[in-house]
Structure formats: structure tokens, C-alpha cells
C-alpha positions in Angstrom: -41.4 57.8 24.2 -44.4 58.0 21.3 -47.4 60.8 23.3 -50.6 62.5 21.9 -52.2 66.0 23.3 -55.8 66.8 22.7 -55.9 70.1 22.0 -59.7 70.7 23.2 -59.6 74.6 22.5 -63.5 74.1 21.1 -63.8 71.2 23.7 -64.3 67.3 22.5 -66.6 64.7 21.0 -66.6 61.2 20.0 -66.7 62.0 16.2 -64.2 64.9 16.7 -61.6 62.1 17.9 -62.2 60.4 15.2 -61.4 63.2 12.8 -58.3 64.1 14.3 -57.3 60.4 14.4 -57.8 60.1 10.4 -56.3 63.6 9.7 -53.5 62.5 11.7 -53.1 59.2 9.1 -55.3 56.5 10.8 -56.4 54.8 7.5 -60.6 55.0 7.1 -60.9 51.6 6.3 -59.3 50.6 10.3 -62.4 52.5 11.4 -64.9 50.5 8.4 -63.2 47.1 9.8 -64.0 48.2 13.8 -67.5 48.3 12.7 -67.3 45.0 11.3 -66.0 43.6 13.6 -68.3 45.0 16.1 -71.1 43.1 13.7 -73.5 45.9 13.7 -76.2 45.7 11.0 -76.1 48.0 8.4 -73.6 50.9 9.9 -71.4 52.3 7.4 -69.1 54.4 8.5 -67.4 57.6 6.1 -64.5 60.4 6.4 -64.8 63.2 4.2 -62.6 66.5 3.7 -63.8 70.1 5.7 -62.9 73.2 7.4 -63.8 76.0 10.1 -62.5 79.1 9.9 -60.3 78.4 7.0 -58.8 75.3 8.8 -58.7 72.5 7.0 -59.9 68.7 8.9 -61.8 65.6 8.6 -65.3 65.1 9.5 -66.5 61.5 10.0 -69.8 60.3 10.1 -72.3 57.0 11.0 -74.7 55.7 9.2 -76.7 53.5 10.2 -80.2 51.7 9.0 -81.3 51.6 5.7 -79.6 53.9 3.0 -79.4 57.2 3.7 -80.3 56.7 7.2 -78.0 59.3 9.0 -77.2 58.7 12.7 -76.5 62.5 13.8 -75.0 62.5 17.5 -77.7 63.4 20.2 -80.2 63.4 17.7 -81.5 59.7 16.7 -83.9 57.4 18.6 -81.6 55.5 20.7 -81.4 51.8 21.2 -81.2 51.7 25.2 -78.0 49.6 25.6 -77.1 48.6 29.2 -73.5 48.2 30.4 -73.1 44.4 30.1 -74.6 44.4 26.5 -71.9 46.6 25.7 -69.0 44.6 27.6 -70.5 42.1 26.1 -70.3 43.2 22.2 -66.7 44.1 22.5 -65.9 40.6 24.0 -67.0 38.5 21.6 -65.9 40.7 18.5 -62.6 40.0 16.6 -61.0 43.0 18.0 -57.7 43.0 19.4 -57.2 42.9 23.0 -55.7 45.7 23.6 -58.3 47.8 21.6 -61.1 45.5 23.8 -59.6 46.5 27.0 -59.7 49.7 26.5 -62.6 50.7 24.8 -64.2 49.0 27.8 -62.5 50.7 29.9 -63.6 54.1 28.6 -67.8 52.9 28.2 -67.1 51.6 32.0 -66.2 54.9 33.4 -68.5 56.5 31.1 -71.2 54.2 32.9 -69.9 55.3 36.3 -70.5 58.9 35.4 -73.9 57.8 35.0 -74.7 55.9 37.9 -73.2 58.6 40.2 -75.2 61.3 38.4 -78.4 59.2 38.4 -78.1 57.4 41.9 -78.6 54.3 40.4 -76.0 51.0 40.6 -73.3 50.8 37.2 -75.8 48.1 36.1 -79.1 49.6 35.7 -78.1 52.7 34.4 -79.9 52.9 31.1 -77.1 54.2 28.0 -79.5 56.0 26.0 -77.3 58.5 23.7 -74.2 55.9 25.0 -76.2 53.2 23.6 -76.8 54.6 20.2 -74.9 53.3 17.6 -72.7 56.0 16.6 -71.5 56.3 20.3 -70.5 52.5 20.4 -68.4 53.0 17.1 -66.9 56.4 18.8 -65.5 54.6 21.7 -64.7 51.7 20.1 -63.1 53.1 17.3 -61.4 55.8 19.1 -59.8 52.6 21.0 -58.6 51.4 17.3 -57.1 54.3 15.9 -55.2 55.4 19.3 -53.8 51.9 19.8 -53.2 51.2 15.9 -50.7 54.6 16.7 -48.9 52.5 19.8 -49.1 55.6 22.2 -46.9 55.6 25.1 -48.6 59.3 26.7 -51.3 60.9 26.6 -51.9 64.6 27.6 -54.5 67.3 26.6 -54.8 70.9 27.0 -58.0 72.2 29.8 -61.8 70.9 28.5 -63.6 73.5 27.2 -67.2 74.1 28.0 -70.4 75.8 27.3 -73.1 77.8 28.5 -77.2 76.9 27.6 -79.5 73.8 28.1 -79.3 70.6 25.7 -82.0 68.2 25.4 -81.9 64.9 26.3 -83.5 61.8 27.2 -83.7 62.8 30.5 -85.0 66.1 30.0 -83.8 69.4 29.2 -80.3 70.1 31.6 -77.7 72.9 32.0 -74.2 72.7 30.0 -72.1 71.6 30.8 -73.7 67.9 30.9 -74.0 66.3 34.6 -72.2 62.9 33.0 -69.5 65.3 31.6 -68.7 67.1 35.2 -68.6 63.8 36.6 -65.9 62.5 34.0 -63.8 65.6 34.0 -63.4 66.0 37.7 -60.5 67.0 39.1 -59.5 68.4 35.3 -59.1 71.7 34.4 -61.8 73.2 32.9 -63.3 77.0 30.8 -66.0 78.3 30.8 -66.5 79.8 27.3 -69.8 81.3 27.5 -69.8 79.6 23.9 -74.4 78.9 23.8 -73.9 75.4 22.8 -72.7 71.5 24.0 -68.4 71.5 23.3 -67.5 68.6 25.4 -69.9 65.5 25.1 -70.2 62.8 27.6 -68.7 60.3 25.3 -65.5 62.7 24.0 -64.7 63.3 28.3 -64.8 59.9 28.8 -62.6 59.0 26.3 -59.8 61.6 26.9 -60.3 61.7 30.7 -59.8 57.5 30.7 -56.4 57.9 28.5 -55.2 61.6 30.5 -53.6 61.2 34.2 -55.4 64.2 35.9 -51.4 65.1 36.2 -51.0 65.1 32.5 -53.6 68.0 32.0 -51.5 71.3 30.8 -48.1 69.9 31.0 -45.0 71.8 31.6 -42.4 69.5 30.2 -41.6 70.3 26.4 -43.2 68.0 24.2 -41.8 67.6 20.2 -44.7 67.1 17.7 -44.2 65.6 14.5 -48.3 65.5 12.7 -51.4 67.4 13.8 -54.6 65.8 12.8 -58.4 68.0 12.9 -61.5 66.5 13.5 -64.4 68.4 12.8 -67.3 69.0 15.0 -70.7 69.1 13.8 -72.0 72.5 14.7 -71.3 75.7 13.3 -69.9 78.0 15.3 -69.2 82.0 15.1 -66.4 83.0 17.4 -63.9 79.7 16.5 -63.3 76.8 14.5 -65.1 74.0 16.1 -62.6 71.5 15.5 -60.3 68.9 17.7 -56.7 69.4 17.3 -54.7 66.3 18.0 -50.9 66.3 17.7 -48.7 63.5 17.8 -44.6 63.5 18.6 -42.6 62.3 21.6 -41.5 63.5 25.1 -38.4 65.7 24.1 -36.7 68.5 26.1 -35.2 71.6 25.3 -31.4 72.1 25.8 -30.5 71.4 30.1 -34.3 71.0 30.3 -35.3 68.2 32.5 -38.7 67.1 31.9 -41.3 66.0 35.1 -39.3 66.9 38.1 -40.9 67.1 41.0 -40.6 67.9 45.1 -41.6 65.9 47.7 -41.7 67.0 51.2 -42.7 66.3 54.8 -42.2 68.0 57.8 -40.8 65.2 60.8 -40.3 66.0 64.8 -40.9 62.2 66.2 -38.7 60.1 64.3 -35.4 58.5 65.7 -33.0 60.2 64.3 -31.0 56.6 63.5 -33.3 56.1 60.7 -32.9 58.9 59.0 -30.2 57.4 57.2 -32.1 54.1 56.5 -34.9 56.4 55.2 -32.0 57.9 52.7 -30.9 54.9 51.2 -34.5 53.3 50.6 -35.3 56.8 48.5 -32.3 56.9 46.3 -32.0 53.5 45.9 -35.6 53.8 44.0 -34.6 56.6 41.9 -34.0 59.5 43.4 -32.2 62.4 42.5 -31.6 64.1 45.6 -32.3 62.9 49.1 -31.9 65.7 52.0 -32.8 66.9 55.6 -33.2 70.4 56.5 -33.7 71.2 60.1 -36.8 73.4 61.2 -38.5 74.4 64.0 -42.2 73.9 64.5 -45.6 74.1 66.8 -44.4 74.5 70.5 -40.6 75.4 69.2 -40.3 71.9 69.1 -36.8 71.0 66.6 -37.8 68.9 63.3 -36.5 67.8 60.2 -37.9 68.8 56.8 -37.4 65.9 54.5 -37.3 66.8 50.5 -36.7 64.8 47.8 -36.0 65.7 44.0 -37.4 62.8 41.5 -39.6 62.2 38.0 -43.0 62.4 38.6 -43.2 59.1 37.4 -41.2 57.7 40.5 -44.4 59.6 42.5 -46.3 56.7 43.7 -43.4 55.1 44.8 -41.5 57.3 46.5 -43.7 58.7 48.5 -44.8 54.9 49.3 -41.9 54.5 50.8 -41.9 58.0 52.6 -44.9 57.0 54.0 -44.1 53.5 55.5 -40.3 54.3 56.5 -40.9 57.1 58.3 -43.6 58.6 61.3 -44.7 61.3 59.1 -48.4 60.8 57.9 -48.8 62.8 54.9 -46.2 64.7 52.1 -46.8 67.2 49.4 -45.4 67.5 46.2 -45.7 70.3 43.5 -43.8 70.2 40.3 -40.5 72.5 39.8 -37.9 73.4 36.6 -34.9 71.8 36.5 -31.7 72.7 34.5 -28.5 70.6 34.2 -25.6 70.5 32.3 -24.4 67.5 29.6 -22.5 65.4 31.4 -20.5 62.3 31.3 -18.5 60.1 32.6 -14.7 59.0 32.1 -12.2 57.6 33.4 -8.7 58.5 33.4 -4.9 56.9 34.7 -2.7 58.7 36.8 0.1 57.7 38.8 -1.9 56.6 41.8 -4.5 54.8 39.8 -7.6 54.6 37.4 -9.7 57.7 38.4 -13.1 58.5 37.7 -14.1 61.9 36.4 -17.7 63.6 35.8 -17.2 65.5 33.0 -19.8 68.5 32.1 -20.2 70.4 29.1 -20.9 74.2 30.3 -23.3 76.6 28.6 -20.4 78.6 26.7 -19.0 75.0 25.2 -15.9 74.6 27.7 -15.6 71.8 29.8 -15.3 71.1 33.5 -14.1 67.8 34.9 -13.9 67.1 38.7 -12.5 63.3 40.0 -14.9 60.9 42.1 -14.5 61.8 45.7 -14.4 57.8 46.5 -11.6 56.6 43.8 -9.0 59.7 45.5 -10.0 58.3 48.9 -8.6 55.0 47.5 -5.6 56.3 46.3 -4.8 58.0 48.9 -5.2 54.5 51.0 -2.8 52.9 49.3 -0.2 55.6 47.9 -0.1 56.7 52.1 -0.7 60.5 50.6 -2.7 62.6 52.4 -6.5 63.2 50.5 -6.3 66.8 50.1 -2.7 66.6 48.6 -3.7 63.6 45.7 -6.7 65.4 45.3 -5.3 68.1 44.2 -2.3 66.0 42.3 -4.6 65.1 39.8 -7.0 68.1 39.6 -3.7 69.5 38.3 -3.1 66.9 35.6 -7.3 67.0 34.6 -6.2 70.6 33.9 -3.0 70.1 32.1 -5.3 67.7 29.8 
């Protein structure tokens, strides 16, 4: 699966995302076509090579109005647009359906944050900075660029935020801006002490729409093949003011299993006959392992701890089964690291018929084979020999081969 990773070591803004996309190979012409599709009058987008602290990057700028009139983020006269107007602009454009859907989702998320901060209904939010031409181009251009890359999943590091104050249309606001904080609730955040706005509401809206809550600071192995740097507008003394965007694929080192979770809960009031059905449902839904551990619970009541091993994509499905097929009223889950041996399935001919064999490759390169129990049991029944004898004879044959 193709993935993208936002490394926000100096925060994130809309223009930084556009610059990083161009740096990663998204054609500048695609951004111009996106602007044209929106029908925004007298708007021009340019990308130029830049650098910060010796690191090459791309700086994207929006020019709107008369020639030479540049829109700089957070410093222009803003046209106030409501969410319905922006949705209509996107919906009536000639943009592709995926771009429209993503851009609308980002604007809606941003509008919901602004509504919560100001205590008003969503449709009554005055978008101020978001309604400005450059912010519209940032969001829709980012959607177009990301869709063109055919990204299947997004990851990100922690949001970096600055300190101090900034002048907005609402007045003087403490950093990080209230809308930014609302957008990144539940996501990892680091206060840097840099006296500047590092993460903007537009940048936070784009990233937080794309990245699921569990995909920040990933522990799984990822393989990257392209890296781009998007340049911000401000000069920072202690770091490059850049966003690093890395493109790659979900990968893993030898034996490492990405995205493994343990789901568990304690049960002390369920009919024991139901446990077999619960286990069968969980295995059928894709659990790697399901097991029951005897425990002593409060008031010294005997109980059972259910533990399920699975990958994180199946969390919702398996949690739903546990909550509906057992009497528990809650469960917990956490990430674990798992190492497995490379394995394959083979079939060998024996005097007692065909026997399935699981073959694993050991760390040193050697192999170990083990016959499948159900096939051994069938062979024992058909031959009339004891199961233990059949197992011994088959294992002896495997050791000779």
C-alpha cells in the first residue's frame, strides 16, 4: 500500500504542504489546473526553489487580484466566505470526485473546529482566514496533489506548536490558535518554545483529516522512496522552517509484523457454553490468536480474561464481536511488537496418504517441519494405527527428507 508520512518538525501550514507535494514530484501545472477549475478570478500560483539551513525546498505562493498583488498567509484583506459557499464552489467546479470529496471533508472539519471555538452553529461560521483565496487554494490544491499520488494511508509525527501571540481577525490570540488546538485534540503535540505560529489551522485541518488517530508516531516499519520539503514563510533561528513529506510503502523488516494489537477484557458472569461460540466468531473475523486465561476478580470471584491478537485494521470488527457476543461492558487494547518466522505450507506423500506440513525458516537459515494434526488424525483413523505412532512415523519421514 502506498503511504505518505508528514514529518512536522517545524509545524505545518497549507503552503508548506503544497511545497512539499511539488518537491515530491507533483506537477506545478496540476496546481494551476486546480485553481482554474475553481473559477477563482485573477489567481496565479507559483512554485520556486528555496532553502533553509542548507536544506533545499520548494516555496509555493499565491498571487491574487491585480498583477503584483501577492496574497501572503494571514496578512491579506480577507473575503469572508461561509462553508456553504465554499462547498458550492468546490461542488460546481470541474475537479474530480475524489478531490471534491477530500477538499470538502477538510473544509467541514475546519468549520466544525471554528464553530466549537466560537460557540456558533456550523453554517454561521465566518471563515475569515479560511475564506481567503490563498487558504482555499491551499486546501483544494493539497487535495488534488494527494489524490494524484494515489496514497492509500497517511501517517504523521507529532504536531509542533509555537508560543506567544498572533493577530487574527478575531483579535490577539494565544498560540497555538484555538482552532488549531481543537483540530489536533487527541493527537500528539509538542510545545517547542519557538515564538511563532508553527502549526496553522489550515495545516492542522489537512493533516488531521487525512491521518487517523492511531497513525501518529507509528511503530510499524515503513519503507520510503521519495522525500520532499515544503518551505514556510517565516525564518526560524533554531531549525529549518520546512515540512518534510515522505512517500513510500508499508513494509517490514525480516520477521517483523506491523500494526499488531492485543484486545482484552475480563468476564465473570457469562455462561461457559458461550465461550466456544465467541472464539469461533473471532477467528472467523480474522483474529490471529484467541485464548482464555483463568483469573480471580473482585470479591474473589473466578473469572476469565479474554485475549485476542490481531492487526489494527480489524480493531473495530473484533471489538464489536466481543461487545455483542460476550457479557463484558468494555475492553482495552494496546499495540504490541510481534516477530514471526517465515513459513510455508507443503503436502508430502506418505504410506498413509497425503499429509499437510507447515515448514518454517529458522533465523540461521535452517528449516523445521511439522505435520498438520488434523491430517495425522485422519491417517490414524483410516489406517487403524495409534495416533502417536502415525505422528512418530511421519516426523521420521520428514527428518530424512
